VMD Tcl script that draws the C-alpha trace (Angstrom):
set ca {
  {-0.17 -0.06 -0.04}
  {1.82 3.27 -1.22}
  {1.08 6.54 0.97}
  {1.83 8.64 -1.92}
  {-0.41 7.25 -3.98}
  {-2.94 7.69 -1.62}
  {-2.12 11.05 -1.18}
  {-2.09 12.01 -4.93}
  {-5.48 10.77 -5.17}
  {-6.73 13.31 -2.84}
  {-4.76 16.27 -3.44}
  {-6.97 18.92 -5.15}
  {-5.81 21.08 -8.27}
  {-7.09 22.84 -10.60}
  {-8.67 21.53 -13.68}
  {-8.86 18.27 -11.63}
  {-11.69 15.59 -11.91}
  {-14.25 15.49 -9.19}
  {-13.74 13.49 -6.16}
  {-16.02 10.36 -7.51}
  {-13.77 10.27 -10.28}
  {-10.50 10.67 -8.48}
  {-11.42 8.11 -5.67}
  {-13.55 5.40 -7.78}
  {-11.99 2.71 -5.46}
  {-12.52 4.06 -2.34}
  {-15.64 2.79 -0.18}
  {-18.10 5.40 0.52}
  {-18.73 5.73 4.08}
  {-22.36 4.42 5.73}
  {-22.97 4.85 9.43}
  {-23.77 1.18 11.69}
  {-24.64 3.38 14.76}
  {-27.92 3.22 16.64}
  {-29.61 6.34 17.01}
  {-28.91 6.23 20.88}
  {-24.80 5.61 20.05}
  {-25.28 8.98 17.59}
  {-26.27 11.33 20.32}
  {-23.96 9.70 22.47}
  {-21.09 10.26 19.77}
  {-22.13 14.05 19.75}
  {-22.18 14.44 23.22}
  {-19.12 12.60 24.54}
  {-16.96 12.57 21.15}
  {-18.01 16.34 19.46}
  {-18.81 14.13 16.74}
  {-21.92 15.76 14.49}
  {-23.47 13.96 11.67}
  {-23.79 16.70 9.66}
  {-20.13 17.68 9.54}
  {-18.62 14.20 9.93}
  {-17.48 13.71 6.29}
  {-16.18 17.32 6.38}
  {-14.11 16.56 9.40}
  {-13.05 13.14 7.86}
  {-11.88 15.47 4.94}
  {-10.39 17.90 6.53}
  {-8.03 15.26 8.57}
  {-7.09 13.11 5.25}
  {-5.83 16.65 3.96}
  {-3.77 17.29 6.99}
  {-2.19 13.86 6.24}
  {-1.63 14.25 2.88}
  {0.21 17.78 3.59}
  {2.25 16.90 6.60}
  {3.04 13.42 6.33}
  {2.52 12.55 2.35}
  {4.92 9.23 2.56}
  {3.13 8.12 5.66}
  {1.50 5.33 3.69}
  {-1.66 5.43 6.00}
  {-5.17 4.28 4.95}
  {-7.37 7.21 3.51}
  {-10.91 6.03 3.92}
  {-13.62 7.93 5.65}
  {-14.20 4.56 8.27}
  {-10.49 4.30 8.85}
  {-9.60 8.23 9.85}
  {-13.43 8.53 11.76}
  {-11.68 5.94 14.24}
  {-8.66 8.35 15.23}
  {-11.23 11.56 15.23}
  {-13.70 9.60 17.59}
  {-10.57 8.37 19.65}
  {-9.51 12.58 19.93}
  {-13.12 13.91 20.43}
  {-12.91 15.33 16.59}
  {-9.70 17.35 17.56}
  {-7.95 17.49 14.26}
  {-4.35 18.30 15.86}
  {-4.70 15.38 18.16}
  {-6.59 12.97 15.78}
  {-3.46 13.57 13.34}
  {-1.18 13.02 15.93}
  {-2.79 9.59 16.87}
  {-2.69 8.77 13.65}
  {0.82 9.36 13.09}
  {1.52 7.28 16.57}
  {-0.23 4.54 15.67}
  {2.22 3.65 12.17}
  {4.91 4.79 14.07}
  {4.42 2.21 16.72}
  {4.10 -0.17 14.68}
  {7.56 0.59 12.14}
  {9.60 0.59 15.52}
  {8.74 -2.32 17.62}
  {9.60 -5.14 14.60}
  {9.39 -8.32 16.94}
  {5.46 -7.26 17.30}
  {4.22 -6.20 13.85}
  {6.26 -8.23 11.87}
  {4.03 -10.33 9.55}
  {0.92 -9.75 12.24}
  {-1.60 -12.06 11.62}
  {-4.15 -13.80 13.68}
  {-2.87 -17.73 11.98}
  {0.70 -16.11 13.10}
  {-0.66 -15.92 17.26}
  {-2.50 -19.14 16.88}
  {-0.93 -20.54 19.85}
  {-1.82 -17.93 22.05}
  {-4.70 -17.52 21.01}
  {-5.81 -21.38 22.32}
  {-4.10 -20.90 25.02}
  {-6.53 -18.46 26.45}
  {-4.31 -15.49 27.41}
  {-6.43 -13.29 26.06}
  {-9.91 -13.37 24.74}
  {-13.36 -10.98 24.58}
  {-16.26 -11.87 26.91}
  {-19.17 -12.78 24.85}
  {-21.86 -10.08 26.03}
  {-20.89 -6.13 26.08}
  {-21.36 -4.49 29.84}
  {-24.48 -2.44 30.50}
  {-22.64 0.56 28.70}
  {-22.18 -1.68 25.44}
  {-18.56 -1.91 25.98}
  {-16.70 -5.69 24.92}
  {-15.03 -6.75 27.94}
  {-11.20 -8.28 26.76}
  {-10.01 -10.88 29.54}
  {-5.97 -11.15 29.72}
  {-5.06 -13.80 31.47}
  {-1.22 -14.53 32.14}
  {-0.95 -17.08 34.02}
  {-2.10 -19.24 30.83}
  {1.24 -17.88 29.21}
  {4.32 -20.57 29.69}
  {7.25 -18.49 29.19}
  {9.46 -21.26 27.57}
  {7.43 -21.83 24.75}
  {7.17 -18.14 23.06}
  {8.46 -15.31 24.25}
  {6.13 -12.42 26.17}
  {5.91 -10.21 22.51}
  {3.50 -12.79 21.08}
  {1.01 -12.21 24.00}
  {1.20 -8.40 22.92}
  {0.71 -9.44 19.34}
  {-2.06 -11.43 20.18}
  {-3.52 -8.58 22.91}
  {-3.15 -5.73 19.74}
  {-4.76 -8.07 17.42}
  {-7.54 -8.28 19.43}
  {-8.11 -4.79 19.64}
  {-7.64 -4.29 15.82}
  {-10.59 -6.47 15.50}
  {-12.90 -5.02 18.01}
  {-11.97 -1.42 17.03}
  {-13.42 -2.42 13.31}
  {-16.87 -1.83 14.82}
  {-18.38 1.71 15.40}
  {-20.28 0.54 18.31}
  {-16.83 0.01 20.20}
  {-14.90 3.00 18.63}
  {-17.78 5.33 20.69}
  {-18.33 3.02 23.42}
  {-14.44 2.10 24.76}
  {-13.61 -1.35 25.83}
  {-13.22 -2.48 29.88}
  {-10.27 -4.45 30.51}
  {-10.59 -7.66 32.73}
  {-7.16 -8.87 34.04}
  {-6.33 -11.91 35.79}
  {-3.34 -11.85 37.60}
  {-3.74 -15.57 39.45}
  {-0.81 -17.31 39.60}
  {1.70 -15.00 38.16}
  {5.00 -15.89 39.63}
  {8.19 -13.35 39.96}
  {10.04 -15.22 36.99}
  {7.21 -14.50 34.96}
  {6.86 -10.94 35.95}
  {10.45 -9.90 35.31}
  {9.40 -10.66 31.79}
  {7.50 -7.53 31.75}
  {10.36 -4.84 32.27}
  {10.48 -1.50 32.23}
  {11.62 -1.58 27.94}
  {7.96 -3.73 27.35}
  {5.80 -1.60 29.85}
  {7.08 1.73 28.32}
  {6.35 0.34 25.04}
  {2.73 -1.70 25.37}
  {1.77 1.71 27.50}
  {2.84 4.15 24.76}
  {0.91 2.47 22.41}
  {-2.44 1.94 23.74}
  {-2.03 5.67 25.75}
  {-0.46 7.89 23.03}
  {-0.67 4.75 19.57}
  {-3.94 2.99 19.13}
  {-7.48 4.29 18.34}
  {-9.07 2.80 21.28}
  {-10.93 4.12 24.55}
  {-10.03 2.06 27.30}
  {-13.20 2.70 29.88}
  {-11.80 0.78 33.27}
  {-8.69 -2.00 33.98}
  {-9.90 -4.66 36.48}
  {-7.40 -6.21 38.23}
  {-8.22 -9.27 40.11}
  {-6.48 -11.95 41.76}
  {-3.46 -9.74 41.84}
  {-0.47 -10.93 43.98}
  {1.90 -9.48 46.17}
  {4.24 -8.96 43.46}
  {1.35 -6.78 41.57}
  {2.71 -4.06 43.17}
  {6.48 -4.61 41.56}
  {4.46 -4.70 38.21}
  {2.52 -1.55 38.93}
  {5.56 0.24 40.24}
  {6.63 -0.18 36.93}
  {3.84 0.50 34.93}
  {2.35 3.67 36.95}
  {5.29 6.64 36.03}
  {4.04 5.58 32.34}
  {0.48 6.11 32.62}
  {-1.46 9.61 32.32}
  {-3.58 10.73 35.68}
  {-6.81 9.94 33.48}
  {-5.81 6.26 33.01}
  {-3.83 5.51 36.11}
  {-7.44 6.53 37.80}
  {-9.04 3.70 35.54}
  {-7.43 1.23 37.25}
  {-9.37 -0.74 40.17}
  {-7.76 -3.16 41.83}
  {-10.11 -5.98 43.57}
  {-7.90 -8.66 45.43}
  {-9.93 -11.58 45.35}
  {-12.90 -9.92 46.09}
  {-15.76 -11.16 43.58}
  {-18.22 -8.89 45.01}
  {-15.87 -5.66 44.00}
  {-15.28 -6.70 40.67}
  {-18.91 -7.38 40.25}
  {-19.72 -3.68 40.96}
  {-17.68 -2.53 37.94}
  {-18.66 -5.44 36.01}
  {-22.25 -7.17 37.02}
  {-22.25 -11.00 37.09}
  {-24.85 -11.38 34.25}
  {-21.77 -11.00 31.90}
  {-19.54 -12.69 33.73}
  {-18.05 -16.50 33.70}
  {-18.39 -18.54 36.17}
  {-14.84 -18.52 37.33}
  {-15.02 -14.99 38.50}
  {-18.62 -15.69 40.52}
  {-20.88 -14.67 36.83}
  {-23.83 -16.54 35.74}
  {-23.13 -16.48 31.85}
  {-21.57 -20.19 32.22}
  {-18.07 -21.35 31.52}
  {-15.23 -19.23 29.97}
  {-15.83 -20.03 26.74}
  {-12.10 -18.60 24.12}
  {-13.55 -20.54 21.24}
  {-15.97 -17.99 19.87}
  {-13.37 -15.37 19.81}
  {-10.59 -17.26 18.36}
  {-12.95 -18.84 15.86}
  {-13.58 -15.08 14.57}
  {-10.15 -13.81 14.95}
  {-8.76 -16.47 12.81}
  {-11.76 -15.87 10.53}
  {-10.06 -12.34 9.77}
  {-6.99 -12.62 8.07}
  {-7.42 -11.15 5.64}
  {-8.37 -7.69 7.79}
  {-4.48 -8.19 8.72}
  {-3.17 -8.30 5.26}
  {-1.05 -5.42 5.23}
  {2.02 -5.52 7.12}
  {2.92 -1.43 8.24}
  {5.85 -2.23 9.80}
  {7.52 -2.52 6.77}
  {6.46 0.95 5.39}
  {8.98 4.00 5.21}
  {8.57 6.42 7.85}
  {8.26 10.57 6.15}
  {11.65 11.30 5.10}
  {11.62 14.83 7.34}
  {10.99 13.01 10.18}
  {12.38 10.15 12.83}
  {10.32 7.59 14.97}
  {11.63 10.00 18.28}
  {9.77 12.51 16.43}
  {6.62 11.57 15.63}
  {6.22 9.65 18.74}
  {4.41 11.48 21.47}
  {6.43 11.04 25.14}
  {5.14 11.11 28.68}
  {5.51 14.58 30.35}
  {8.48 12.97 32.07}
  {11.93 13.20 29.74}
  {12.79 9.37 28.58}
  {16.33 9.33 29.89}
  {14.87 10.40 33.34}
  {12.50 7.25 32.93}
  {15.18 4.87 32.31}
  {17.01 6.08 35.23}
  {14.64 6.12 37.85}
  {13.22 2.57 36.84}
  {16.93 0.72 37.07}
  {15.80 0.65 40.98}
  {12.52 -1.27 39.71}
  {13.80 -5.27 40.11}
  {14.42 -5.20 43.40}
  {11.57 -3.35 44.28}
  {10.09 -6.67 42.39}
  {11.76 -9.81 44.53}
  {10.93 -7.05 47.83}
  {6.93 -6.95 46.55}
  {7.35 -10.92 46.16}
}
mol new
graphics top color blue
foreach p $ca { graphics top sphere $p radius 0.5 }
foreach p [lrange $ca 0 end-1] q [lrange $ca 1 end] { graphics top cylinder $p $q radius 0.2 }
display resetview
């Protein structure tokens, strides 16, 4: 996929043909939101249906002007993900789009050959799945179970690949773009040796993607069955979390009643005190594995804009990166202390 050709097709010029003649192969956007979600998007995301396509075109024009070699998809539906994730702020949506591609190009261990069939062992382990029912706010619940991972089988980056593809599949839904998602992470049985794989480098990369490099709204992160070691893990993560995201972490320990205040039992499996039957990972695995064609484009192999570097494009946290690295050198002793 060529970013230059995409932008070439959208660049206006004197005497140029109409948009329909220029873009015969671009799918026409058709809104799939219910009337209630249209209202919610207007109130929460500043999305005005009457201005929607104008806003998409404005973002498209900014991409073609400022990052003509980005190599991004410029379809209406794709660009809308980034506008919704940043409440239709053009500048912030553009930065998110650039970060999205930069993240993919600067971590080849995660993003090379990224497709469902490549992470089938992770899916079969049950490390990550999506519960079959949405919560009362219309949000999918992504269930992550680190105890299902055996480090000797494959590196931690395979787990990250599986989570990323799960999010990519979920964000295809306009309903999810508006409502966001909820994460349920079960840390039962996580040992010190397993936790040590999630060091500062991986933490910084993952948090950077979820906060500033992916167009999804994470509305809550529920941690359950966390051992004492989690204090050390959270100490690694927290320096990279924005205050808004940090406030969305809920630590429940072994208290299922506390969990049920955030996620109702009616959508939870029996393993978490719910009434929705046994946790079944097969339905989500089948859905994701059947979506192979959705992930044909390997953006990690595309070329960065010639006038930019990965460091320039990726939004950093408030603290200087070097200062974060210095501060985190002492984290490993904390892990041992908490364990």
